[in-house]
FISEBA-540157 format. One record per residue (C-alpha): residue number from 1; x, y, z; residue in one letter. Coordinates in steps of 0.001 Angstrom, whole numbers, plus 524288, in hexadecimal, padded with zeros to 5 digits. Each point is the difference from the previous one (the first is absolute). Layout:
NUM X Y Z a
...
***
This chain:
1 D0712 D8F19 0F900 m
2 7F2B3 7FE41 80616 s
3 7FC67 7F369 806C7 a
4 7F5CF 7F6FE 7FA3A s
5 7F79E 7F65F 80786 p
6 80A67 7F5D9 7FCAA v
7 80DB3 80178 80573 a
8 80C92 7F8C1 7FD72 v
9 804D7 7F867 80BBF v
10 80D93 7FA27 800EA a
11 7FFBA 7F2F0 80721 v
12 80CA5 7F845 800F1 v
13 80494 80461 7F2BD g
14 7F2FC 7FDC2 7F93D h
15 7F6E8 80AC3 7FB66 v
16 7F19D 7FD8C 801AF v
17 7F3EB 8085F 7FE4B a
18 7F6B1 801CE 80B2B t
19 7F606 80995 8050A t
20 8059E 809D9 80957 l
21 80005 7FAE8 80DFC p
22 7FF99 808F7 80BD7 p
23 80C34 80854 8010A l
24 80808 7FB10 80B70 d
25 80DF9 7FC01 802FB w
26 7FE4C 7F2D7 7F958 s
27 7FC43 80634 7F2FF h
28 80AB7 80A33 7FE55 l
29 805C3 7F7E1 7F500 g
30 7F4A3 80331 7F708 i
31 80449 807B0 7F420 t
32 7FA08 80601 7F3E8 e
33 8093C 80199 7F498 v
34 7FABD 80863 7F503 g
35 80603 80094 7F273 a
36 7FEEC 80EBE 7FE5F v
37 805F2 80447 80D09 p
38 80A87 7F583 7FF3F t
39 80443 80432 7F26E v
40 8001D 80E5C 803DC l
41 80813 7FD6F 80C34 m
42 809B1 7F733 7F8F4 v
43 801C7 809C6 7F4E5 v
44 801C8 80B7E 80960 a
45 809C8 7F8A1 8085B l
46 80789 7FAEB 7F43A a
47 800BC 80D9C 7FA08 a
48 80503 805D6 80CB6 y
49 80A56 7F577 80203 l
50 80419 8014E 7F1CB w
51 801EE 80EA1 801D0 g
52 807CC 7FE45 80C96 a
53 808A4 7F5B4 7F9B0 r
54 801F6 80862 7F3F0 r
55 80505 80B31 80872 l
56 80953 7F711 80763 h
57 805FE 7FC02 7F30F r
58 80312 80DFF 7FC34 r
59 80DB0 804BA 80393 p
60 7FF4C 80972 80B66 g
61 7F15E 7FE0E 80169 a
62 7F7DB 7F82A 80970 g
63 7F308 7FF53 806E2 w
64 7FECA 80024 80EE8 p
65 7FD0C 7F263 80503 a
66 7F6B0 80515 80A6D h
67 7F73E 805A5 7F56B r
68 7FF27 7F2DB 7F947 t
69 7FD10 7F96E 80CFF v
70 7F523 809DA 802AE a
71 7F9C3 7FDE5 7F2A7 f
72 8009E 7F134 80129 v
73 7FA32 800E8 80DA8 a
74 7F500 80856 7FA99 g
75 7FD51 7F5AF 7F5BA m
76 7FFD8 7F549 80A5B v
77 7F62C 807CB 80811 v
78 7F7BE 80216 7F3D4 t
79 80007 7F18C 7FCBC a
80 7FC7F 7FCAE 80E06 f
81 7F4C3 809C2 8000D a
82 7FA62 7FB47 7F318 i
83 80322 7F193 7FEA2 e
84 80121 7FA9C 80DE5 s
85 7F482 7FD12 808FE f
86 7FE30 80EC0 80115 v
87 7FCB7 80091 7F193 g
88 7F80B 7F384 8005C a
89 7F6C4 80562 80A52 y
90 7FF76 80E24 7FB50 d
91 7F283 7FE26 7F9F5 d
92 7FAD1 7F86D 80B9C v
93 80432 807B7 80BF7 l
94 7FF9D 80EC7 80058 f
95 80A32 800FD 80AC3 y
96 80933 7F78C 7F7EF d
97 7FDE7 80932 7F48E h
98 8040B 80B84 8088E m
99 80C5E 7F8F8 80420 i
100 80305 7FE0B 7F1AB q
101 7FE28 80E70 7FD38 h
102 8091E 8041D 80AFA l
103 80A50 7F673 7FB37 l
104 7FF6A 80582 7F23B l
105 7FF2E 80E7B 80351 i
106 807D6 801B4 80C7B m
107 80A26 7F52F 7FF39 i
108 80220 7FC71 7F1BF a
109 7FE67 80E38 7FBB3 g
110 80B0C 80580 80884 p
111 808C0 7F475 7FC92 l
112 7FE44 802B8 7F182 f
113 802EF 80E56 8028D a
114 80C95 7FBED 806E4 l
115 8034D 7F7E8 7F40A g
116 80001 80C52 7F763 a
117 7FB27 7F930 7F39B p
118 7FED0 80C80 7F7FF l
119 80E1B 803D6 802A3 d
120 80400 7F24A 7FC13 l
121 7F807 80115 7F382 l
122 806E7 80C7C 7FBFE v
123 80DC9 7FBCA 803A5 t
124 7FF7C 7F1D8 7FB49 a
125 7FA4E 80253 7F284 t
126 807E2 80482 7F480 g
127 7FE45 80592 7F271 g
128 7F23F 80313 7FB94 r
129 7F9D5 7F9B0 80C0C a
130 8081A 808CC 808C6 h
131 7FC27 80C2F 7F87C r
132 7F1AB 7FC5A 800B9 i
133 800CD 7FD14 80EA3 a
134 80770 80C8D 802C8 e
135 7F676 8080A 7F7FE r
136 7F48A 7F9C7 80722 a
137 80600 802DA 80D59 m
138 8020A 80E33 7FC2E r
139 7F264 801C3 7FA6E s
140 7F599 808B8 805CE r
141 7F790 7F40A 802A8 t
142 80AC6 7F983 807FC a
143 801FE 80C93 807A9 e
144 7F196 800DB 80374 v
145 7FE89 7F186 80348 v
146 80C81 7FFD4 807F0 g
147 7FCE8 80C54 807B5 h
148 7FD94 7FD79 80E89 p
149 7F346 8079B 7FF74 i
150 7FAE9 7F749 7F512 s
151 803DA 7F3C4 80789 s
152 7F966 80506 80C34 f
153 7F372 80394 7F8D2 v
154 7FFD9 7F290 7F991 l
155 8013F 7F94A 80D2D y
156 7F642 8091F 80673 f
157 7F5C3 7FD31 7F589 a
158 801F3 7F1A2 7FCDF l
159 8003C 7FA42 80DB9 i
160 7F1D7 803AA 80337 p
161 7FB39 7FE1B 7F20E v
162 80555 7F22D 7FEDC t
163 7FAF7 7FBE0 80D64 h
164 7F323 8072E 801FA l
165 7F99F 80063 7F2A1 t
166 7FA96 7F685 7F5FC v
167 80DBA 7FEA9 7FA8C f
168 80351 7F65E 80AC2 y
169 7F45D 7F791 7FC65 n
170 80498 80014 7F1D5 w
171 80D1A 7FA70 8043F t
172 7F8B7 7F47A 805DE l
173 7F75D 7FDCC 7F42F e
174 809DA 801F6 7F508 y
175 80D93 7FA0E 7FFE1 d
176 80532 80A3E 7F69A l
177 7FC05 80B17 80907 v
178 8063C 7F8DC 80B5E h
179 80CB3 7FE6B 7F84F d
180 7FFDA 80E5F 7FC67 l
181 7FD9D 8037D 80E3B e
182 80C49 7F8BF 8041A h
183 80809 80711 7F5BE i
184 7F9E7 80CE3 80407 l
185 80382 7FDC6 80E51 f
186 80E07 7FC76 7FCAF l
187 801A5 80C0B 7F773 v
188 7F969 808A5 80A20 m
189 80866 7FA8D 80AFD g
190 80C54 801CB 7F7FA y
191 7FCA5 80E00 7FC2A l
192 7FB88 803D3 80DA4 f
193 80C18 7FAF0 806FF f
194 8099F 80410 7F569 r
195 8023B 80DBE 805A1 p
196 8005B 7FA2A 80DB7 v
197 80ACC 7F60D 7FDE8 v
198 806E3 80A3C 7F783 a
199 80877 7F663 7F86F v
200 7FCB2 80352 7F1E9 e
201 803B9 80CF1 7F9F7 s
202 7F4E7 809C1 8005A s
203 7FD91 80DC4 7FB4F r
204 7F7F7 80281 80C33 h
205 80738 7F9F2 80B92 p
206 7FA80 80199 80DAC l
207 8086A 80357 80BAB i
208 7FDB5 7F73E 80BF7 p
209 7F698 80966 806F3 p
210 7F76D 80061 7F3DF l
211 80106 7F13A 7FE83 q
212 7FAD2 7FE5F 80DC1 l
213 7F4E6 8098A 7FD78 l
214 7FD09 7F924 7F321 y
215 7FE3E 7F2D1 806B9 v
216 7F8F4 805A9 80BE2 a
217 7F5CC 80697 7F775 l
218 7FD09 7F2E6 7F97D a
219 7FD0A 7F907 80CD8 v
220 7F21A 80590 80133 p
221 7FC9B 7F9DE 7F2DC v
222 801F2 7F244 80566 d
223 7F981 803D8 80CC5 t
224 7F3F8 80563 7F936 f
225 7FEC1 7F423 7F70B t
226 80198 7F674 80B35 g
227 7F673 80729 808C4 l
228 7F5F9 800A9 7F518 a
229 800D0 7F141 7FE7F l
230 7FF96 7FCF6 80E88 t
231 7F481 80903 8027A s
232 7F6F3 7FA3A 7F5BC t
233 7F450 7F862 8050A t
234 7FDE2 7F72E 7F42E h
235 80764 7F943 7F518 e
236 802D1 80A49 7F5B2 i
237 80542 7F723 7F536 f
238 7F58A 7F7F8 7F8E4 p
239 809CD 7F5BE 7FB83 y
240 80190 7FAB8 80DC3 y
241 7F138 7FEEB 8017F l
242 7FED1 7F76F 7F3E3 t
243 80C79 7F81A 80265 h
244 7FEA2 7FDC5 80E76 h
245 808F7 7F5AB 805ED r
246 7FB5E 7F640 80A34 s
247 80B99 801D7 80920 w
248 807D4 80AD4 80660 g
249 7FB72 80D0F 8057A p
250 7F2F8 805FE 7FCAB s
251 7FF99 80997 7F4CD l
252 7FF31 80BBA 80907 l
253 80ABF 7FB05 808EF t
254 80895 7FD85 7F42F d
255 7FD4F 80DB9 7FAEB l
256 80330 80625 80D1A h
257 80C6E 7F7EE 8014B a
258 8045D 80491 7F295 g
259 7FD31 80E10 803B4 g
260 807F9 7FE79 80C7B a
261 80B56 7FA63 7F82F i
262 7FF74 80B62 7F68A m
263 7FF38 809C6 80B38 w
264 80953 7FA76 80A2D v
265 808B4 7F882 7F6AD g
266 8010D 80B16 7F63C g
267 802B7 80A48 80A5A d
268 809F2 7F73A 806CB s
269 80781 7FDB2 7F36F l
270 7FFFA 80E8F 7FD34 m
271 80563 802F0 80D82 f
272 80A9A 7F5B5 7FE22 l
273 803CB 80691 7F34D i
274 80109 80CE9 80752 m
275 80ACB 7FABA 808DE i
276 80AF5 7FFFD 7F5D3 p
277 7FB1F 80D2E 7FB2B i
278 8018B 805B0 80DB3 v
279 80DB8 7FA40 800EF l
280 8032B 805C7 7F2C1 r
281 7FAA9 80D0F 804A9 w
282 80906 7FFAD 80BD5 v
283 80BC3 7FD8A 7F739 r
284 7FB31 80A8F 7F6C9 y
285 7FF44 809D3 80B1D e
286 80D86 7FC0A 804BD d
287 8058F 80270 7F285 v
288 7F8BA 80CE0 7FEBE r
289 804C4 80445 80D6F t
290 80DF6 7FCB7 7FC4A a
291 7FE84 80790 7F33C e
292 7FA46 80BCD 806F3 i
293 80AD4 7FF9A 80A3C d
294 80A1F 7FF53 7F53E a
295 7F9C3 80B94 7F907 e
296 7FF95 807F6 80CA1 l
297 80E10 7FC8A 80301 d
298 803F0 80417 7F252 a
299 7F8D2 80CFB 80162 e
300 80613 8024C 80D68 l
301 80D8D 7FD03 7FAD0 d
302 7FDB5 80950 7F4B7 a
303 7FBC3 80AC4 8095A e
304 80BCD 7FDBB 808C2 l
305 80903 80068 7F43B d
306 7F9A3 80CB9 7FBC0 a
307 80195 805F2 80D95 l
308 80E21 7FBB0 800A6 q
309 80254 805E4 7F295 g
310 7FA4E 80CEC 80478 e
311 8087F 7FF90 80C2E g
312 80C35 7FE6E 7F7DF h
313 7FBF8 80ADB 7F6D6 q
314 7FDCC 809CD 80B35 g
315 80E2D 8025C 8044D p
316 80501 80063 7F1F5 d
317 7F609 80A48 7FCBD h
318 803D7 8081F 80BF8 a
319 80E76 7FFAC 7FC95 s
***
């Protein structure tokens, strides 16, 4: 998934190899197609579509089309982040790398959560595979991993660790680490936004007010990471010092731009995600208000019936 000094460029139907030119509008067609990420994405997409089709073939069963659309969209975003020009330049430009991370965590992650792949796994499989999947979903490990607190702690810890420590430099030096980082971000994004989109069944669902608090408490993580990057006075990743390009922004400017993208871009995406949560909260309060009014009306009717019953009993008792 990581970019090498040689990128694949599509020119009028022909594929040629060339050193990476400066990133501008004329070079957005540059791609980097890796065997490992391509195979993983194709297998995941094929498995999901197979499961959705299998459910549609069952009498009385089916799989919501909007979930399939969300999952496919998440896969398209993932492919764009890893194998388009964004992926080709992710080892060359720090700010490009930050754009890639936001695409994987905050766009692809929620889309995969909307696709509800674990629910599809349980409902689409049959026989022994179904029993294994169901047992796994009911296990103690699945309960811990799928708990909102665990997802929040994972996000809270990994965002600064993967952007402010030597781990980031490893992703630039070793392709395997970079590939694992992409998978980690997708899993983290899926787990973090799973209780927020609230599509899949969960043993620990969050009501809209708690969903909003959950997301709001995560915003400072992106802010802190971005500010730490923008406030540094020197290049903190040795890889860029030894693989310095001859074009584009200076190393420090690139680092600060990446920090600003993580800070402003990350916070902006979080606030956008809060909008549907607020709308859901309004509907939730409307429903709760209606339920409370119905309960009060029922209690009042019961009291009136009791008073009327006592009124009818009074004269009979006197006679």
